[in-house]
N, CA, C and O atoms as a CHARMM CRD file, in Angstrom:
* protein
*
  340
    1    1 MET  N      7.26800  22.07600  -2.53900 PROA 1      0.00000
    2    1 MET  CA     6.41800  21.10600  -3.25200 PROA 1      0.00000
    3    1 MET  C      6.79500  20.99500  -4.39700 PROA 1      0.00000
    4    1 MET  O      6.88200  22.06900  -4.99300 PROA 1      0.00000
    5    2 ASN  N      7.12300  19.89200  -5.09000 PROA 2      0.00000
    6    2 ASN  CA     7.70200  20.12600  -6.85300 PROA 2      0.00000
    7    2 ASN  C      6.63400  19.48300  -7.34100 PROA 2      0.00000
    8    2 ASN  O      5.65800  19.07000  -6.71300 PROA 2      0.00000
    9    3 ASP  N      6.99700  19.37400  -9.19600 PROA 3      0.00000
   10    3 ASP  CA     6.02100  19.07000  -9.91800 PROA 3      0.00000
   11    3 ASP  C      5.28400  17.62900  -9.59900 PROA 3      0.00000
   12    3 ASP  O      4.13100  17.21500  -9.72700 PROA 3      0.00000
   13    4 ARG  N      6.06900  17.27700  -9.29400 PROA 4      0.00000
   14    4 ARG  CA     5.75100  15.26600  -9.26800 PROA 4      0.00000
   15    4 ARG  C      5.31300  15.35400  -7.48400 PROA 4      0.00000
   16    4 ARG  O      4.87100  14.31100  -7.00100 PROA 4      0.00000
   17    5 GLN  N      5.37900  15.97500  -7.01700 PROA 5      0.00000
   18    5 GLN  CA     4.51600  15.73200  -5.65600 PROA 5      0.00000
   19    5 GLN  C      3.21600  16.66800  -5.93400 PROA 5      0.00000
   20    5 GLN  O      2.24900  16.38300  -5.22700 PROA 5      0.00000
   21    6 GLY  N      3.05100  17.66000  -6.78100 PROA 6      0.00000
   22    6 GLY  CA     1.78800  17.97400  -7.19600 PROA 6      0.00000
   23    6 GLY  C      0.61900  17.16800  -7.68600 PROA 6      0.00000
   24    6 GLY  O     -0.57700  17.23300  -7.40400 PROA 6      0.00000
   25    7 LYS  N      1.43000  16.23700  -8.66000 PROA 7      0.00000
   26    7 LYS  CA     0.68500  15.28500  -9.72600 PROA 7      0.00000
   27    7 LYS  C      0.34200  14.01000  -8.88600 PROA 7      0.00000
   28    7 LYS  O     -0.46400  13.18300  -9.31200 PROA 7      0.00000
   29    8 LEU  N      1.08300  13.85000  -7.47400 PROA 8      0.00000
   30    8 LEU  CA     1.09700  13.01500  -6.83700 PROA 8      0.00000
   31    8 LEU  C     -0.24600  13.45100  -6.03400 PROA 8      0.00000
   32    8 LEU  O     -1.07300  12.56000  -5.83900 PROA 8      0.00000
   33    9 LEU  N     -0.56700  14.98000  -5.47300 PROA 9      0.00000
   34    9 LEU  CA    -1.85900  15.21000  -4.72700 PROA 9      0.00000
   35    9 LEU  C     -3.11600  15.14400  -5.30000 PROA 9      0.00000
   36    9 LEU  O     -4.20200  15.07400  -4.72600 PROA 9      0.00000
   37   10 LEU  N     -2.77400  15.18300  -6.96000 PROA 10     0.00000
   38   10 LEU  CA    -4.50600  15.34100  -7.53400 PROA 10     0.00000
   39   10 LEU  C     -4.34200  13.88100  -7.60000 PROA 10     0.00000
   40   10 LEU  O     -5.48300  13.42500  -7.53800 PROA 10     0.00000
   41   11 LEU  N     -3.30300  12.70300  -7.71700 PROA 11     0.00000
   42   11 LEU  CA    -3.63400  11.42700  -8.19700 PROA 11     0.00000
   43   11 LEU  C     -4.24700  10.85300  -6.60400 PROA 11     0.00000
   44   11 LEU  O     -5.21700  10.10000  -6.52700 PROA 11     0.00000
   45   12 ALA  N     -3.73100  11.20000  -5.78700 PROA 12     0.00000
   46   12 ALA  CA    -4.30000  11.04300  -4.49500 PROA 12     0.00000
   47   12 ALA  C     -5.93500  11.29300  -4.44600 PROA 12     0.00000
   48   12 ALA  O     -6.79100  10.42700  -4.62400 PROA 12     0.00000
   49   13 ALA  N     -6.17500  12.82900  -4.13200 PROA 13     0.00000
   50   13 ALA  CA    -7.72900  13.28000  -4.52800 PROA 13     0.00000
   51   13 ALA  C     -7.85600  12.18400  -5.30000 PROA 13     0.00000
   52   13 ALA  O     -8.12600  11.10600  -4.76900 PROA 13     0.00000
   53   14 THR  N     -7.65300  12.31000  -6.87800 PROA 14     0.00000
   54   14 THR  CA    -8.60800  11.48100  -7.17800 PROA 14     0.00000
   55   14 THR  C     -9.26700  10.07200  -6.55000 PROA 14     0.00000
   56   14 THR  O    -10.43300   9.72100  -6.36900 PROA 14     0.00000
   57   15 VAL  N     -7.93900   9.41300  -6.29700 PROA 15     0.00000
   58   15 VAL  CA    -8.21200   8.33100  -6.01700 PROA 15     0.00000
   59   15 VAL  C     -9.33400   8.55900  -4.61000 PROA 15     0.00000
   60   15 VAL  O    -10.56400   8.55900  -4.65800 PROA 15     0.00000
   61   16 LEU  N     -8.80400   8.67000  -3.87900 PROA 16     0.00000
   62   16 LEU  CA    -9.58600   8.97000  -2.55100 PROA 16     0.00000
   63   16 LEU  C    -11.38200   9.44700  -2.73700 PROA 16     0.00000
   64   16 LEU  O    -12.23600   8.95300  -2.00100 PROA 16     0.00000
   65   17 ILE  N    -11.61600  10.14700  -3.49000 PROA 17     0.00000
   66   17 ILE  CA   -13.05700  10.31400  -4.17200 PROA 17     0.00000
   67   17 ILE  C    -13.50400   9.58800  -4.74900 PROA 17     0.00000
   68   17 ILE  O    -14.73200   9.63300  -4.81700 PROA 17     0.00000
   69   18 ALA  N    -12.73100   8.43500  -5.54200 PROA 18     0.00000
   70   18 ALA  CA   -12.84800   7.14900  -6.26700 PROA 18     0.00000
   71   18 ALA  C    -13.31300   6.47300  -5.03700 PROA 18     0.00000
   72   18 ALA  O    -14.49700   6.18400  -5.21100 PROA 18     0.00000
   73   19 MET  N    -12.90200   6.08800  -3.86000 PROA 19     0.00000
   74   19 MET  CA   -12.72900   5.21300  -2.80300 PROA 19     0.00000
   75   19 MET  C    -14.32600   5.85000  -2.20300 PROA 19     0.00000
   76   19 MET  O    -15.19500   5.09700  -1.76100 PROA 19     0.00000
   77   20 LEU  N    -14.43700   6.91900  -2.26800 PROA 20     0.00000
   78   20 LEU  CA   -15.52400   7.23200  -1.35700 PROA 20     0.00000
   79   20 LEU  C    -17.03700   6.86700  -2.23100 PROA 20     0.00000
   80   20 LEU  O    -17.97900   6.37100  -1.61300 PROA 20     0.00000
   81   21 LEU  N    -17.13400   7.16800  -3.69000 PROA 21     0.00000
   82   21 LEU  CA   -17.96800   7.18800  -4.21400 PROA 21     0.00000
   83   21 LEU  C    -18.43000   5.65000  -4.85100 PROA 21     0.00000
   84   21 LEU  O    -19.54800   5.39900  -5.30300 PROA 21     0.00000
   85   22 TYR  N    -17.45800   4.84500  -4.78000 PROA 22     0.00000
   86   22 TYR  CA   -17.81200   3.43800  -5.58300 PROA 22     0.00000
   87   22 TYR  C    -17.10900   2.31500  -4.07000 PROA 22     0.00000
   88   22 TYR  O    -16.18800   1.50200  -4.15900 PROA 22     0.00000
   89   23 PRO  N    -17.89700   2.64800  -2.85400 PROA 23     0.00000
   90   23 PRO  CA   -17.73600   1.94500  -1.24500 PROA 23     0.00000
   91   23 PRO  C    -18.12800   0.39800  -1.36200 PROA 23     0.00000
   92   23 PRO  O    -18.89900  -0.21700  -2.09800 PROA 23     0.00000
   93   24 PRO  N    -17.21300   0.01200  -0.25700 PROA 24     0.00000
   94   24 PRO  CA   -18.05800  -1.24800  -0.12600 PROA 24     0.00000
   95   24 PRO  C    -19.27900  -1.58700   0.39600 PROA 24     0.00000
   96   24 PRO  O    -19.62900  -0.83500   1.30600 PROA 24     0.00000
   97   25 PHE  N    -20.06500  -2.49300   0.11500 PROA 25     0.00000
   98   25 PHE  CA   -21.01400  -2.67400   1.12800 PROA 25     0.00000
   99   25 PHE  C    -21.39800  -4.15500   1.45500 PROA 25     0.00000
  100   25 PHE  O    -21.01000  -5.16500   0.86700 PROA 25     0.00000
  101   26 VAL  N    -22.49100  -4.03400   2.82700 PROA 26     0.00000
  102   26 VAL  CA   -22.89100  -5.32000   3.59100 PROA 26     0.00000
  103   26 VAL  C    -24.51400  -5.22500   3.18200 PROA 26     0.00000
  104   26 VAL  O    -25.34600  -4.44400   2.72000 PROA 26     0.00000
  105   27 ARG  N    -24.37800  -6.38700   3.61600 PROA 27     0.00000
  106   27 ARG  CA   -26.20000  -7.13700   3.21100 PROA 27     0.00000
  107   27 ARG  C    -26.48800  -7.49700   4.66600 PROA 27     0.00000
  108   27 ARG  O    -25.80700  -8.36900   5.20500 PROA 27     0.00000
  109   28 PRO  N    -27.47800  -6.86000   5.34000 PROA 28     0.00000
  110   28 PRO  CA   -28.21200  -7.20400   6.41300 PROA 28     0.00000
  111   28 PRO  C    -28.66200  -8.94800   6.29400 PROA 28     0.00000
  112   28 PRO  O    -29.07200  -9.56800   5.31300 PROA 28     0.00000
  113   29 GLY  N    -28.39400  -9.43000   7.74100 PROA 29     0.00000
  114   29 GLY  CA   -28.90600 -10.94500   7.42000 PROA 29     0.00000
  115   29 GLY  C    -30.11400 -11.08200   8.48400 PROA 29     0.00000
  116   29 GLY  O    -30.79900 -10.22600   9.04400 PROA 29     0.00000
  117   30 LEU  N    -30.10900 -12.68900   8.55400 PROA 30     0.00000
  118   30 LEU  CA   -30.45600 -12.90000   9.98800 PROA 30     0.00000
  119   30 LEU  C    -30.22000 -12.76000  11.57400 PROA 30     0.00000
  120   30 LEU  O    -29.52300 -11.75800  11.73200 PROA 30     0.00000
  121   31 ASN  N    -30.41600 -13.15300  12.38800 PROA 31     0.00000
  122   31 ASN  CA   -30.22200 -12.26200  13.88300 PROA 31     0.00000
  123   31 ASN  C    -29.27500 -11.26900  13.72500 PROA 31     0.00000
  124   31 ASN  O    -28.33100 -11.27300  14.51500 PROA 31     0.00000
  125   32 GLY  N    -29.32200 -10.52500  12.97600 PROA 32     0.00000
  126   32 GLY  CA   -28.18200  -9.02400  13.25300 PROA 32     0.00000
  127   32 GLY  C    -26.73500  -9.72900  12.65700 PROA 32     0.00000
  128   32 GLY  O    -25.65700  -9.23800  12.99300 PROA 32     0.00000
  129   33 TYR  N    -26.79400 -10.88200  11.77400 PROA 33     0.00000
  130   33 TYR  CA   -25.25400 -10.86100  11.08100 PROA 33     0.00000
  131   33 TYR  C    -25.75400 -10.41000   9.85000 PROA 33     0.00000
  132   33 TYR  O    -26.89900 -10.20000   9.44900 PROA 33     0.00000
  133   34 THR  N    -23.98300 -10.24800   9.03600 PROA 34     0.00000
  134   34 THR  CA   -24.31300  -9.23900   8.15100 PROA 34     0.00000
  135   34 THR  C    -23.53800  -9.99100   6.94400 PROA 34     0.00000
  136   34 THR  O    -22.60000 -10.75900   7.15500 PROA 34     0.00000
  137   35 SER  N    -24.07400  -9.66100   5.55200 PROA 35     0.00000
  138   35 SER  CA   -22.52600 -10.36600   4.88400 PROA 35     0.00000
  139   35 SER  C    -22.50000  -9.42600   3.52800 PROA 35     0.00000
  140   35 SER  O    -23.26200  -8.63900   2.96700 PROA 35     0.00000
  141   36 ASP  N    -21.52800  -9.82200   3.38300 PROA 36     0.00000
  142   36 ASP  CA   -20.41600  -8.71300   2.27500 PROA 36     0.00000
  143   36 ASP  C    -21.59800  -8.92100   0.97700 PROA 36     0.00000
  144   36 ASP  O    -22.26800  -9.92200   0.72400 PROA 36     0.00000
  145   37 ALA  N    -21.57100  -7.54100   0.25800 PROA 37     0.00000
  146   37 ALA  CA   -22.38600  -7.16400  -0.86600 PROA 37     0.00000
  147   37 ALA  C    -21.80600  -6.59300  -2.28500 PROA 37     0.00000
  148   37 ALA  O    -22.36800  -6.15100  -3.28700 PROA 37     0.00000
  149   38 GLY  N    -20.25500  -6.82300  -1.88400 PROA 38     0.00000
  150   38 GLY  CA   -19.41200  -6.31600  -2.66600 PROA 38     0.00000
  151   38 GLY  C    -19.06200  -5.00500  -2.66300 PROA 38     0.00000
  152   38 GLY  O    -18.95000  -4.44400  -1.57300 PROA 38     0.00000
  153   39 TYR  N    -18.83100  -4.29100  -3.86000 PROA 39     0.00000
  154   39 TYR  CA   -18.72900  -2.78200  -3.98500 PROA 39     0.00000
  155   39 TYR  C    -20.19000  -2.48500  -5.24400 PROA 39     0.00000
  156   39 TYR  O    -20.88600  -3.22900  -5.93400 PROA 39     0.00000
  157   40 GLY  N    -20.10300  -0.97700  -5.01400 PROA 40     0.00000
  158   40 GLY  CA   -20.87200  -0.75100  -5.74000 PROA 40     0.00000
  159   40 GLY  C    -20.92400   1.05000  -5.72100 PROA 40     0.00000
  160   40 GLY  O    -20.40400   1.75900  -4.86000 PROA 40     0.00000
  161   41 TRP  N    -21.74900   1.54400  -6.99500 PROA 41     0.00000
  162   41 TRP  CA   -21.96600   2.86300  -6.60900 PROA 41     0.00000
  163   41 TRP  C    -22.80700   3.45200  -5.22400 PROA 41     0.00000
  164   41 TRP  O    -23.86500   2.99200  -4.79600 PROA 41     0.00000
  165   42 LEU  N    -22.02300   4.61000  -4.64800 PROA 42     0.00000
  166   42 LEU  CA   -22.89100   5.01800  -3.66800 PROA 42     0.00000
  167   42 LEU  C    -24.31200   5.62500  -4.13100 PROA 42     0.00000
  168   42 LEU  O    -25.08800   5.65300  -3.17600 PROA 42     0.00000
  169   43 VAL  N    -24.82100   6.07500  -5.22100 PROA 43     0.00000
  170   43 VAL  CA   -25.77300   6.28200  -5.15200 PROA 43     0.00000
  171   43 VAL  C    -26.94300   5.11500  -5.79800 PROA 43     0.00000
  172   43 VAL  O    -28.15600   4.98000  -5.63700 PROA 43     0.00000
  173   44 PHE  N    -26.16600   4.55600  -6.39900 PROA 44     0.00000
  174   44 PHE  CA   -27.12800   3.06100  -6.74400 PROA 44     0.00000
  175   44 PHE  C    -26.41500   1.62900  -6.26800 PROA 44     0.00000
  176   44 PHE  O    -25.79700   0.80900  -6.94700 PROA 44     0.00000
  177   45 PRO  N    -26.74700   1.63700  -4.78500 PROA 45     0.00000
  178   45 PRO  CA   -25.87700   0.12700  -3.96700 PROA 45     0.00000
  179   45 PRO  C    -26.90600  -1.12800  -4.60500 PROA 45     0.00000
  180   45 PRO  O    -28.04300  -1.29900  -5.04300 PROA 45     0.00000
  181   46 PRO  N    -25.52600  -1.91800  -4.29100 PROA 46     0.00000
  182   46 PRO  CA   -26.31000  -3.24900  -5.01500 PROA 46     0.00000
  183   46 PRO  C    -27.41600  -3.45400  -4.17700 PROA 46     0.00000
  184   46 PRO  O    -27.54200  -2.82900  -3.12400 PROA 46     0.00000
  185   47 ARG  N    -28.36800  -4.42900  -4.63900 PROA 47     0.00000
  186   47 ARG  CA   -29.75600  -4.88900  -3.91200 PROA 47     0.00000
  187   47 ARG  C    -30.03600  -6.37400  -4.14600 PROA 47     0.00000
  188   47 ARG  O    -30.10600  -6.87700  -5.26700 PROA 47     0.00000
  189   48 MET  N    -30.26100  -7.33800  -2.45700 PROA 48     0.00000
  190   48 MET  CA   -30.87600  -8.03200  -2.87600 PROA 48     0.00000
  191   48 MET  C    -32.01400  -8.29200  -3.59300 PROA 48     0.00000
  192   48 MET  O    -32.02500  -8.78400  -4.72200 PROA 48     0.00000
  193   49 ASN  N    -33.29700  -7.85700  -2.73300 PROA 49     0.00000
  194   49 ASN  CA   -34.40600  -7.75700  -3.02300 PROA 49     0.00000
  195   49 ASN  C    -34.99800  -6.58700  -2.41600 PROA 49     0.00000
  196   49 ASN  O    -34.41400  -5.78800  -1.68400 PROA 49     0.00000
  197   50 SER  N    -36.20300  -6.55400  -2.78100 PROA 50     0.00000
  198   50 SER  CA   -36.71700  -5.38600  -2.40400 PROA 50     0.00000
  199   50 SER  C    -37.11300  -4.41800  -1.15200 PROA 50     0.00000
  200   50 SER  O    -37.45800  -3.25500  -0.94100 PROA 50     0.00000
  201   51 TYR  N    -36.80400  -5.82300  -0.34200 PROA 51     0.00000
  202   51 TYR  CA   -37.46200  -5.69000   1.11900 PROA 51     0.00000
  203   51 TYR  C    -36.13000  -5.26600   1.99600 PROA 51     0.00000
  204   51 TYR  O    -36.38200  -4.86700   3.13300 PROA 51     0.00000
  205   52 TYR  N    -34.67100  -5.30800   1.58300 PROA 52     0.00000
  206   52 TYR  CA   -33.28900  -4.79800   2.24100 PROA 52     0.00000
  207   52 TYR  C    -32.94000  -4.09600   1.50700 PROA 52     0.00000
  208   52 TYR  O    -33.15300  -4.30000   0.31200 PROA 52     0.00000
  209   53 THR  N    -32.06900  -2.67000   2.08300 PROA 53     0.00000
  210   53 THR  CA   -31.56700  -2.04900   1.17400 PROA 53     0.00000
  211   53 THR  C    -29.86200  -2.56900   2.15600 PROA 53     0.00000
  212   53 THR  O    -29.73500  -2.84600   3.34900 PROA 53     0.00000
  213   54 ASP  N    -28.84000  -2.52900   1.08400 PROA 54     0.00000
  214   54 ASP  CA   -27.72900  -2.93800   1.34700 PROA 54     0.00000
  215   54 ASP  C    -27.15900  -1.71100   1.67500 PROA 54     0.00000
  216   54 ASP  O    -27.55000  -0.77100   0.98200 PROA 54     0.00000
  217   55 SER  N    -26.15200  -1.40400   2.74000 PROA 55     0.00000
  218   55 SER  CA   -25.42700  -0.11300   3.64800 PROA 55     0.00000
  219   55 SER  C    -23.89400  -0.19100   3.55400 PROA 55     0.00000
  220   55 SER  O    -23.29000  -1.26100   3.62900 PROA 55     0.00000
  221   56 VAL  N    -23.26200   1.07400   3.37600 PROA 56     0.00000
  222   56 VAL  CA   -21.84700   1.17500   3.17500 PROA 56     0.00000
  223   56 VAL  C    -20.86500   0.57000   4.20900 PROA 56     0.00000
  224   56 VAL  O    -20.50700   1.29500   5.13700 PROA 56     0.00000
  225   57 ASN  N    -20.53200  -0.34000   4.15000 PROA 57     0.00000
  226   57 ASN  CA   -19.37900  -0.81200   5.09200 PROA 57     0.00000
  227   57 ASN  C    -18.30400   0.30900   5.47300 PROA 57     0.00000
  228   57 ASN  O    -17.20000   0.45000   4.94800 PROA 57     0.00000
  229   58 ILE  N    -18.88900   1.11100   6.54900 PROA 58     0.00000
  230   58 ILE  CA   -18.13800   2.27400   7.04800 PROA 58     0.00000
  231   58 ILE  C    -16.86100   1.88400   7.93900 PROA 58     0.00000
  232   58 ILE  O    -16.03800   2.77700   8.13800 PROA 58     0.00000
  233   59 PRO  N    -16.72300   1.08900   8.28200 PROA 59     0.00000
  234   59 PRO  CA   -15.77700   0.29400   8.94100 PROA 59     0.00000
  235   59 PRO  C    -13.98200   0.24300   7.70100 PROA 59     0.00000
  236   59 PRO  O    -12.87300   0.75600   7.55100 PROA 59     0.00000
  237   60 LEU  N    -14.80300  -0.64800   7.23600 PROA 60     0.00000
  238   60 LEU  CA   -13.76300  -1.27700   5.86900 PROA 60     0.00000
  239   60 LEU  C    -13.46400   0.12500   5.36700 PROA 60     0.00000
  240   60 LEU  O    -12.32500   0.58900   5.42700 PROA 60     0.00000
  241   61 LEU  N    -14.70600   0.92900   4.77200 PROA 61     0.00000
  242   61 LEU  CA   -14.15500   1.93700   3.93900 PROA 61     0.00000
  243   61 LEU  C    -13.01300   2.65700   4.78700 PROA 61     0.00000
  244   61 LEU  O    -11.90900   2.89700   4.29700 PROA 61     0.00000
  245   62 ALA  N    -13.32900   2.95400   5.98000 PROA 62     0.00000
  246   62 ALA  CA   -12.41500   4.00200   6.68500 PROA 62     0.00000
  247   62 ALA  C    -10.87600   3.37300   6.64800 PROA 62     0.00000
  248   62 ALA  O     -9.83800   3.97400   6.37100 PROA 62     0.00000
  249   63 ILE  N    -11.01100   2.27000   6.93500 PROA 63     0.00000
  250   63 ILE  CA    -9.59200   1.40100   6.79500 PROA 63     0.00000
  251   63 ILE  C     -9.06300   1.80000   5.57900 PROA 63     0.00000
  252   63 ILE  O     -8.09200   2.55500   5.62200 PROA 63     0.00000
  253   64 GLN  N     -9.46200   1.48000   4.59000 PROA 64     0.00000
  254   64 GLN  CA    -9.09400   1.54200   2.73900 PROA 64     0.00000
  255   64 GLN  C     -8.65500   2.54100   2.91300 PROA 64     0.00000
  256   64 GLN  O     -7.42800   2.56600   2.99900 PROA 64     0.00000
  257   65 GLU  N     -9.37900   3.80200   3.04600 PROA 65     0.00000
  258   65 GLU  CA    -9.01200   5.34300   2.86000 PROA 65     0.00000
  259   65 GLU  C     -8.04800   5.97800   3.46800 PROA 65     0.00000
  260   65 GLU  O     -7.49000   7.00700   3.09000 PROA 65     0.00000
  261   66 LEU  N     -7.76400   5.09900   4.82300 PROA 66     0.00000
  262   66 LEU  CA    -6.26700   5.26500   5.64100 PROA 66     0.00000
  263   66 LEU  C     -5.42500   4.92600   5.33900 PROA 66     0.00000
  264   66 LEU  O     -4.41800   5.63200   5.28300 PROA 66     0.00000
  265   67 VAL  N     -5.46600   3.37900   4.92500 PROA 67     0.00000
  266   67 VAL  CA    -4.12700   3.13400   4.21200 PROA 67     0.00000
  267   67 VAL  C     -3.93900   3.26700   3.05800 PROA 67     0.00000
  268   67 VAL  O     -3.09200   2.49100   2.61700 PROA 67     0.00000
  269   68 ALA  N     -4.45800   4.06300   2.21700 PROA 68     0.00000
  270   68 ALA  CA    -4.65700   4.84200   0.63700 PROA 68     0.00000
  271   68 ALA  C     -3.71300   5.91400   1.07900 PROA 68     0.00000
  272   68 ALA  O     -2.58300   6.13100   0.64100 PROA 68     0.00000
  273   69 ALA  N     -4.42800   6.61300   2.11500 PROA 69     0.00000
  274   69 ALA  CA    -3.55300   8.08800   2.34300 PROA 69     0.00000
  275   69 ALA  C     -2.18700   7.84000   2.87100 PROA 69     0.00000
  276   69 ALA  O     -1.27300   8.60000   2.55400 PROA 69     0.00000
  277   70 ALA  N     -1.96400   6.69900   3.75400 PROA 70     0.00000
  278   70 ALA  CA    -0.88300   6.54500   4.49600 PROA 70     0.00000
  279   70 ALA  C     -0.09000   6.09400   3.24700 PROA 70     0.00000
  280   70 ALA  O      1.08400   6.43000   3.40300 PROA 70     0.00000
  281   71 ALA  N     -0.20700   5.70900   2.52900 PROA 71     0.00000
  282   71 ALA  CA     0.60000   4.76400   1.27500 PROA 71     0.00000
  283   71 ALA  C      1.23700   5.97800   0.34800 PROA 71     0.00000
  284   71 ALA  O      2.43800   6.22100   0.23600 PROA 71     0.00000
  285   72 PHE  N      0.23000   6.62800  -0.24100 PROA 72     0.00000
  286   72 PHE  CA     0.41700   8.22400  -0.57700 PROA 72     0.00000
  287   72 PHE  C      0.99400   9.17100   0.01000 PROA 72     0.00000
  288   72 PHE  O      1.71900   9.88500  -0.68300 PROA 72     0.00000
  289   73 ALA  N      0.86300   9.44700   1.35200 PROA 73     0.00000
  290   73 ALA  CA     1.61800  10.26100   2.25700 PROA 73     0.00000
  291   73 ALA  C      3.36100   9.95000   2.09600 PROA 73     0.00000
  292   73 ALA  O      4.25300  10.64000   1.60200 PROA 73     0.00000
  293   74 ALA  N      3.38300   8.28600   2.89900 PROA 74     0.00000
  294   74 ALA  CA     5.42500   7.98700   2.44300 PROA 74     0.00000
  295   74 ALA  C      5.70500   8.32100   1.22700 PROA 74     0.00000
  296   74 ALA  O      6.78300   8.90300   1.10500 PROA 74     0.00000
  297   75 VAL  N      4.81000   8.07100  -0.17600 PROA 75     0.00000
  298   75 VAL  CA     5.31600   8.38600  -1.28600 PROA 75     0.00000
  299   75 VAL  C      5.91600   9.60700  -1.67200 PROA 75     0.00000
  300   75 VAL  O      6.88600   9.83700  -2.39400 PROA 75     0.00000
  301   76 TYR  N      4.79700  10.67600  -0.76500 PROA 76     0.00000
  302   76 TYR  CA     4.49200  12.22400  -1.04100 PROA 76     0.00000
  303   76 TYR  C      5.79800  13.12100  -0.55500 PROA 76     0.00000
  304   76 TYR  O      6.18100  14.05300  -1.26200 PROA 76     0.00000
  305   77 PHE  N      6.59400  12.72500   0.94100 PROA 77     0.00000
  306   77 PHE  CA     7.55700  12.43400   1.45800 PROA 77     0.00000
  307   77 PHE  C      9.08400  12.13600   0.35000 PROA 77     0.00000
  308   77 PHE  O      9.78200  12.89600  -0.32100 PROA 77     0.00000
  309   78 TYR  N      9.10100  11.00800   0.54600 PROA 78     0.00000
  310   78 TYR  CA     9.77600  10.13300  -0.21800 PROA 78     0.00000
  311   78 TYR  C     10.15300  10.86900  -1.99000 PROA 78     0.00000
  312   78 TYR  O     11.27200  10.86000  -2.50300 PROA 78     0.00000
  313   79 LEU  N      9.13900  11.33000  -2.50300 PROA 79     0.00000
  314   79 LEU  CA     9.09100  12.82200  -3.44900 PROA 79     0.00000
  315   79 LEU  C      9.94800  13.79200  -2.99800 PROA 79     0.00000
  316   79 LEU  O     10.87300  14.18400  -3.70900 PROA 79     0.00000
  317   80 GLY  N      9.72900  14.26700  -1.78700 PROA 80     0.00000
  318   80 GLY  CA    10.61800  15.54500  -1.41600 PROA 80     0.00000
  319   80 GLY  C     11.34600  15.59700  -0.33400 PROA 80     0.00000
  320   80 GLY  O     11.38400  16.32700   0.65600 PROA 80     0.00000
  321   81 ARG  N     12.02800  14.50600  -0.78600 PROA 81     0.00000
  322   81 ARG  CA    13.22400  14.54900   0.04100 PROA 81     0.00000
  323   81 ARG  C     14.40200  15.05200  -1.02800 PROA 81     0.00000
  324   81 ARG  O     14.32600  15.00700  -2.25600 PROA 81     0.00000
  325   82 LYS  N     15.67800  15.61800  -0.10000 PROA 82     0.00000
  326   82 LYS  CA    16.46400  16.41000  -0.97200 PROA 82     0.00000
  327   82 LYS  C     17.57400  15.53800  -1.46600 PROA 82     0.00000
  328   82 LYS  O     17.91300  14.86200  -0.49500 PROA 82     0.00000
  329   83 ARG  N     18.27700  15.23700  -2.46500 PROA 83     0.00000
  330   83 ARG  CA    18.86900  14.56200  -3.19600 PROA 83     0.00000
  331   83 ARG  C     20.44700  14.80100  -3.09000 PROA 83     0.00000
  332   83 ARG  O     20.79400  15.76400  -3.77400 PROA 83     0.00000
  333   84 ASN  N     21.45700  14.19100  -2.42800 PROA 84     0.00000
  334   84 ASN  CA    22.89600  14.74600  -2.71200 PROA 84     0.00000
  335   84 ASN  C     23.41700  14.17400  -3.69000 PROA 84     0.00000
  336   84 ASN  O     23.25500  12.95400  -3.64400 PROA 84     0.00000
  337   85 ALA  N     24.04500  14.57900  -4.66500 PROA 85     0.00000
  338   85 ALA  CA    24.34300  13.86300  -5.58100 PROA 85     0.00000
  339   85 ALA  C     26.21500  14.10500  -5.80100 PROA 85     0.00000
  340   85 ALA  O     26.81800  13.48900  -6.68100 PROA 85     0.00000
């Protein structure tokens, strides 16, 4: 691992943890429907009113994490390839 790859790993860890701490939320609705509640801090989720608590949109969060991890992995391997002069 070279220096640029190490810095990229630190950046990737920071971004992925930030995505976990600031996830997308969904709001329960009538008849089982849900609506987007936006993003919010994990410990302070957005609230519509005192009766319902918004919940984390786990499928969307998983997709975001996987796409970000794949993008960082691609850049990591690109930075690690040997260059012929």
